C-alpha positions in Angstrom: -17.4 69.2 67.1 -15.4 68.1 64.1 -11.8 69.1 63.7 -11.0 71.2 60.7 -7.3 70.3 60.7 -7.9 67.3 58.4 -9.1 69.8 55.7 -6.0 71.9 55.9 -3.6 69.0 55.1 -3.5 68.0 51.5 -3.3 64.3 50.8 0.0 63.1 49.3 -0.3 62.3 45.6 1.1 58.9 44.7 2.2 60.3 41.3 4.9 62.5 42.9 8.0 61.6 44.9 8.4 63.2 48.4 10.6 65.9 46.8 7.8 66.8 44.4 9.5 65.3 41.3 7.4 63.2 38.9 7.2 59.6 39.8 7.7 56.7 37.4 4.0 56.0 37.3 3.2 59.6 36.2 5.9 59.5 33.5 4.4 56.2 32.2 0.9 57.7 32.3 1.9 60.8 30.4 4.0 59.1 27.8 1.2 58.2 25.2 0.1 61.8 25.2 3.5 63.5 24.8 3.5 63.8 21.0 -0.1 64.8 20.8 0.3 67.5 23.5 3.4 68.8 21.8 1.7 69.0 18.4 -1.2 70.8 20.0 1.1 73.3 21.7 3.0 74.0 18.5 -0.2 74.5 16.6 -1.6 76.9 19.2 1.7 78.8 19.3 1.8 79.0 15.5 -1.8 80.2 15.3 -1.2 82.9 17.9 2.0 84.0 16.1 0.3 84.2 12.7 -2.6 86.3 14.2 -0.1 88.6 15.9 2.0 89.1 12.7 -1.1 89.6 10.6 -2.5 92.2 13.0 0.8 94.1 13.2 1.2 94.2 9.4 -2.5 95.2 8.9 -2.1 98.2 11.3 1.3 99.2 10.0 0.1 99.7 6.4 -2.6 102.2 7.5 -1.6 105.7 6.3 -4.1 107.8 8.2 -4.2 110.3 5.3 -8.0 110.6 5.6 -7.8 111.8 9.2 -8.1 115.6 9.5 -5.6 116.9 12.0 -6.9 120.0 13.8 -4.7 123.2 13.9 -2.9 124.0 17.1 -5.0 125.9 19.6 -4.5 129.6 19.6 -3.3 131.0 22.9 -5.0 134.1 24.1 -2.8 136.6 26.0 
């Protein structure tokens, strides 16, 4: 019978310090992608903000004048 204990323990990543901070090797590996990732994040946030503002303005200008509002129901005594 095989022990399942070895599956429950996660192997230690060499990219992180024992206190779970980024190690020097991880910082070096991520450095070339920092500006590209930042530009992508800003572009995605900007697109999301533009879509949100456009949607709010498009809905806000609707007058709903063509919608017929029914009269209040008559209460029977």
